[in-house]
C-alpha positions in Angstrom: -0.1 0.0 0.0 1.4 3.4 -0.9 1.1 6.0 1.6 -0.8 9.3 0.6 1.1 12.5 0.5 -1.3 13.9 2.7 -5.1 13.6 4.0 -7.1 16.2 2.2 -7.8 18.0 5.3 -5.4 20.1 7.7 -1.6 20.6 7.3 0.8 17.7 7.5 2.4 17.5 10.8 0.1 19.8 12.7 -2.9 18.6 14.7 -6.3 19.8 13.3 -7.9 23.0 14.8 -11.6 23.8 14.9 -11.7 24.9 11.3 -10.0 21.6 10.3 -12.9 19.8 12.2 -15.5 22.0 10.7 -14.3 21.2 7.1 -14.1 17.5 7.9 -17.8 17.5 9.4 -19.0 19.5 6.2 -17.7 16.5 4.0 -19.7 13.9 5.8 -22.9 13.0 3.9 -25.9 11.1 5.3 -25.8 7.8 3.4 -28.5 5.9 5.5 -31.3 6.3 7.9 -31.0 5.6 11.8 -34.7 5.9 12.2 -35.4 3.4 9.3 -32.6 0.7 10.0 -32.5 1.0 13.9 -35.5 2.9 15.4 -38.0 0.9 13.4 -36.4 -2.4 14.2 -36.5 -1.5 18.0 -40.3 -0.6 17.6 -40.7 -4.1 16.1 -39.3 -5.4 19.3 -41.4 -3.4 21.7 -44.2 -6.1 22.0 -41.6 -8.6 23.6 -39.1 -6.3 25.4 -38.9 -3.3 27.4 -37.4 -0.3 25.7 -35.9 2.8 27.6 -34.5 6.1 26.0 -31.1 6.6 27.9 -30.0 9.8 26.2 -30.2 12.1 23.1 -27.3 13.4 21.1 -27.7 17.1 20.3 -25.6 17.6 17.1 -26.8 21.1 15.9 -29.9 20.5 13.8 -29.5 16.8 13.8 -30.5 15.3 17.1 -30.7 11.5 17.7 -32.4 9.7 20.4 -30.4 6.8 22.2 -32.3 3.6 23.2 -31.4 0.4 24.9 -33.6 -2.8 24.8 -34.3 -4.8 28.2 -35.5 -8.0 29.4 -39.3 -7.7 30.0 -39.1 -10.1 32.8 -36.3 -8.2 34.5 -35.5 -9.6 38.1 -33.1 -7.8 40.3 -32.0 -11.0 41.8 -30.3 -12.1 38.2 -27.1 -11.1 37.1 -27.1 -8.9 33.8 -25.7 -9.4 30.4 -24.7 -6.1 28.4 -24.4 -6.2 24.7 -23.2 -2.9 22.9 -23.2 -2.3 19.3 -22.5 0.5 16.8 -19.9 2.2 19.0 -18.5 3.0 15.7 -21.2 3.9 13.6 -19.6 2.5 10.2 -19.3 -1.2 11.7 -22.6 -2.2 10.5 -23.0 -5.9 11.7 -22.2 -4.6 15.3 -25.6 -2.8 15.2 -27.5 -5.3 13.3 -25.9 -8.3 15.1 -27.1 -6.9 18.2 -30.7 -6.5 17.0 -30.5 -10.0 15.5 -29.5 -11.4 18.8 -32.4 -9.8 20.4 -34.9 -10.8 17.8 -33.9 -14.6 17.6 -32.0 -15.5 20.6 -33.0 -13.2 23.6 -35.9 -15.1 24.8 -33.7 -18.1 25.4 -32.5 -16.4 28.5 -35.5 -15.4 30.2 -35.3 -16.3 33.9 -31.5 -17.0 33.6 -30.0 -13.5 32.9 -31.2 -9.9 32.6 -30.3 -8.6 29.2 -29.5 -5.1 28.4 -28.8 -4.1 24.8 -27.6 -1.0 23.3 -27.6 -1.7 19.6 -26.7 1.7 18.1 -24.4 3.9 20.4 -23.3 6.2 17.6 -26.3 7.1 15.4 -24.9 10.2 13.8 -21.9 8.0 12.6 -24.1 5.3 11.8 -25.8 7.5 9.3 -22.7 8.7 7.8 -20.8 5.3 7.9 -18.0 6.9 9.8 -15.8 5.9 13.0 -15.9 9.3 14.5 -18.8 11.2 16.2 -19.9 14.8 15.2 -16.9 16.3 16.7 -14.1 13.9 15.0 -13.8 12.2 18.1 -13.5 8.2 18.4 -16.1 7.2 21.1 -14.3 4.0 21.5 -11.2 5.7 23.1 -13.5 8.0 25.2 -15.2 5.6 27.8 -13.6 7.7 30.9 -14.5 10.1 33.3 -15.4 13.5 31.8 -15.8 11.9 28.5 -15.5 14.3 25.6 -18.0 12.1 23.6 -21.7 12.5 24.1 -22.1 8.9 23.2 -19.7 7.4 25.5 -20.9 9.6 28.3 -24.3 8.6 27.7 -23.9 4.8 27.6 -21.8 5.1 31.0 -24.9 6.9 32.7 -27.0 4.0 31.6 -24.9 1.2 32.9 -23.3 3.0 36.1 -26.3 1.8 38.5 -25.7 -1.7 37.3 -22.0 -1.8 36.8 -21.4 -4.3 39.7 -24.2 -6.6 38.5 -22.9 -7.4 35.0 -21.4 -10.9 34.7 -20.9 -10.5 30.7 -20.3 -7.7 28.1 -20.1 -8.2 24.5 -19.0 -5.1 22.4 -19.5 -5.7 18.8 -17.4 -4.3 16.1 -15.8 -4.8 12.7 -12.5 -4.2 11.1 -12.9 -3.1 7.5 -10.8 -2.3 4.5 -11.8 1.4 4.9 -9.9 1.4 8.1 -6.6 1.5 6.0 -8.0 3.7 3.1 -9.9 6.4 5.2 -10.1 5.9 8.9 -6.5 5.4 9.9 -5.1 8.1 7.5 -7.9 10.5 8.9 -6.5 9.7 12.5 -3.1 10.5 11.6 -4.0 13.9 9.9 -6.1 14.8 12.8 -3.3 14.2 15.2 -0.5 15.7 13.1 1.0 12.4 12.7 2.4 10.4 9.9 0.3 7.7 8.4 1.9 4.0 8.8 0.2 1.4 6.6 -1.0 -1.8 8.3 -2.7 -4.9 7.2 -6.5 -5.9 7.7 -7.1 -9.5 8.9 -9.3 -11.7 6.8 -11.8 -13.1 9.2 -13.5 -12.9 12.8 -11.4 -12.4 15.9 -11.9 -11.1 19.4 -10.0 -8.6 21.8 -9.8 -9.7 25.4 -8.4 -7.3 28.2 -4.8 -7.4 29.0 -5.4 -7.1 32.6 -7.9 -9.9 32.9 -7.8 -11.9 29.6 -10.1 -14.9 30.3 -8.6 -17.0 27.7 -11.1 -19.9 27.9 -14.1 -17.4 27.5 -12.3 -15.8 24.5 -11.7 -19.2 23.0 -15.4 -20.4 23.4 -16.6 -17.3 21.5 -14.0 -18.2 18.7 -15.2 -21.9 18.7 -19.0 -20.9 18.3 -18.3 -18.4 15.5 -16.3 -20.6 13.7 -19.5 -22.6 12.9 -20.8 -19.2 11.1 -17.7 -17.8 9.4 -14.0 -18.0 9.3 -11.5 -17.1 11.9 -8.8 -14.5 11.1 -5.2 -16.0 10.9 -2.3 -14.4 12.4 -0.1 -12.5 10.0 3.8 -13.4 9.4 4.6 -11.7 12.7 2.3 -13.9 14.5 0.1 -10.7 15.1 -3.4 -9.3 14.3 -3.5 -5.6 13.8 -0.2 -5.1 15.3 -1.0 -7.4 18.8 0.4 -10.8 19.3 -2.2 -13.6 18.7 -2.4 -15.2 22.1 -4.7 -18.3 20.8 -6.4 -18.5 17.2 -8.4 -15.5 16.6 -7.5 -13.9 20.1 -5.4 -10.9 20.9 -5.5 -8.6 23.9 -5.8 -4.8 24.7 -5.6 -2.7 27.8 -9.3 -1.9 27.5 -9.7 0.5 30.4 -6.3 2.1 29.8 -7.3 2.9 26.1 -10.9 4.1 27.1 -12.6 1.1 25.3 -16.1 0.4 25.6 -15.4 -3.2 27.0 -14.0 -1.6 29.9 -17.1 0.2 31.4 -18.4 -2.6 33.7 -16.9 -4.9 36.2 -18.1 -8.0 34.4 -15.6 -10.8 34.8 -16.3 -11.7 31.1 -15.6 -8.9 28.6 -15.0 -9.3 24.8 -14.6 -7.0 21.8 -15.9 -8.9 18.6 -14.3 -8.0 15.1 -15.9 -9.2 12.0 -14.4 -8.6 8.5 -17.3 -7.5 6.4 -15.2 -6.9 3.1 -13.9 -10.8 2.8 -15.0 -12.4 -0.3 -15.6 -15.6 2.1 -18.4 -13.8 4.1 -21.7 -12.2 3.5 -23.5 -9.5 5.5 -26.0 -12.0 6.8 -22.9 -14.1 8.0 -21.5 -11.4 9.7 -24.6 -10.6 11.5 -25.1 -14.2 12.4 -21.5 -14.4 13.6 -22.1 -11.4 16.0 -25.3 -12.9 17.2 -23.4 -16.3 17.8 -20.6 -14.5 19.7 -23.1 -12.8 22.1 -24.8 -16.3 22.8 -21.6 -17.9 23.3 -20.4 -15.2 25.7 -23.5 -15.5 27.7 -23.5 -19.3 27.8 -20.1 -19.2 29.0 -20.7 -16.9 31.7 -23.9 -18.6 32.9 -22.1 -21.9 33.0 -19.2 -20.6 35.0 -21.7 -19.5 37.8 -22.7 -23.0 38.3 
């Protein structure tokens, strides 16, 4: 891959200022509908599940309400499973995989675990098929106190009262070809750094927590998803996206240090899934099914570990 001379916004070697962010925002085009794709799907689930509005993004003239889906038979004595999707709005199967899980599988867990599902955390970015929010901020580096991202702050407020009741958290993501063609070059330009090309892994993988990796849990998810779609191999350096592969399809990140969504609860079992939707070996349907299978495997493992 040839490194571009410069990203079309900003000055090479200098971090973006307010004018650069404004120019970047002006170039973002609404390409799909959060109301049609997500809110309508949530409405169809209302007869079977409780739906709560946990926030509202006030992005100038383009506000978006934020919704989560809850078990209708919620029992305070039960543990809680958290599912999050669309932290990065362009990662489509994270959103639709979460909705698929609720529609097809959530009822299987009634009476065993309370479910809390936030399927589209970044609706402005979902509509523009982008990684960043309205302010050119990555929500998945912003799950920390005094978060600069509205999306991250709203989710943290939602989970805070239940933080110590969660036993498992599945955060659903994708790694796409546009990571190399658009989002990493944009990140380098925004931060005034040189762009260093990398590789995109072909297949599904998961990211555990360096501080508490739970390898058997991560491998159980990989085993379940391998029945749906292929698992990403390690590269020539034994890595996936620059991190050592610790088991087939498994790498680890310091999730809380990086401000990642997977670190927002005290759940023992936490994972970030990564699907590759651009693979010639996978369809959009497979990607959504892989995300749902990962959620089921994660909850199944967590519940079995309590017995």
